[in-house]
C-alpha positions in Angstrom: 15.4 23.0 -7.6 16.2 19.3 -6.5 12.7 19.1 -5.3 11.2 20.2 -8.4 13.0 17.5 -10.0 12.1 15.2 -7.3 8.3 15.9 -7.8 8.5 15.6 -11.4 7.8 19.2 -12.3 11.1 19.7 -13.8 12.8 17.1 -16.1 16.9 16.9 -16.0 18.4 16.8 -19.4 21.8 16.6 -20.7 22.8 14.8 -17.8 25.3 12.5 -19.9 27.1 15.6 -20.9 27.8 16.9 -17.2 31.2 18.1 -16.4 33.0 15.7 -14.0 33.5 16.9 -10.5 36.4 18.9 -10.1 38.5 19.6 -7.0 39.1 23.0 -5.6 42.8 23.7 -4.5 44.4 26.2 -2.3 47.9 27.2 -3.3 50.2 29.1 -0.7 54.0 29.4 0.2 55.3 26.4 2.4 55.9 27.7 5.8 56.0 26.9 9.3 53.4 28.7 10.7 50.5 29.8 8.3 49.3 33.1 9.2 45.7 33.0 11.2 43.7 35.0 8.8 45.0 32.4 5.9 43.9 29.3 8.1 40.6 30.7 8.8 40.0 31.6 5.2 40.9 27.8 4.4 38.7 26.4 7.0 36.0 28.6 5.9 36.3 27.2 2.2 36.6 23.7 3.3 33.0 24.4 5.5 31.0 25.9 2.7 32.2 23.8 -0.4 31.9 20.5 1.7 28.1 21.3 2.7 26.4 18.5 1.6 24.3 19.4 -1.6 26.5 22.5 -2.5 27.4 21.1 -5.6 23.9 19.7 -6.5 24.8 16.3 -5.6 
């Protein structure tokens, strides 16, 4: 879709009403050692959501 807007085939509307960017938070119990599966899941989320352009930016 970004390429279509850049090429002028689509026009972005209502940009003034776009929601502000928000953070994604993971809440887990405070422990000395985080279970490996939880650590890997959090790393996966960071990798996916930190990818450039994921949120259309």
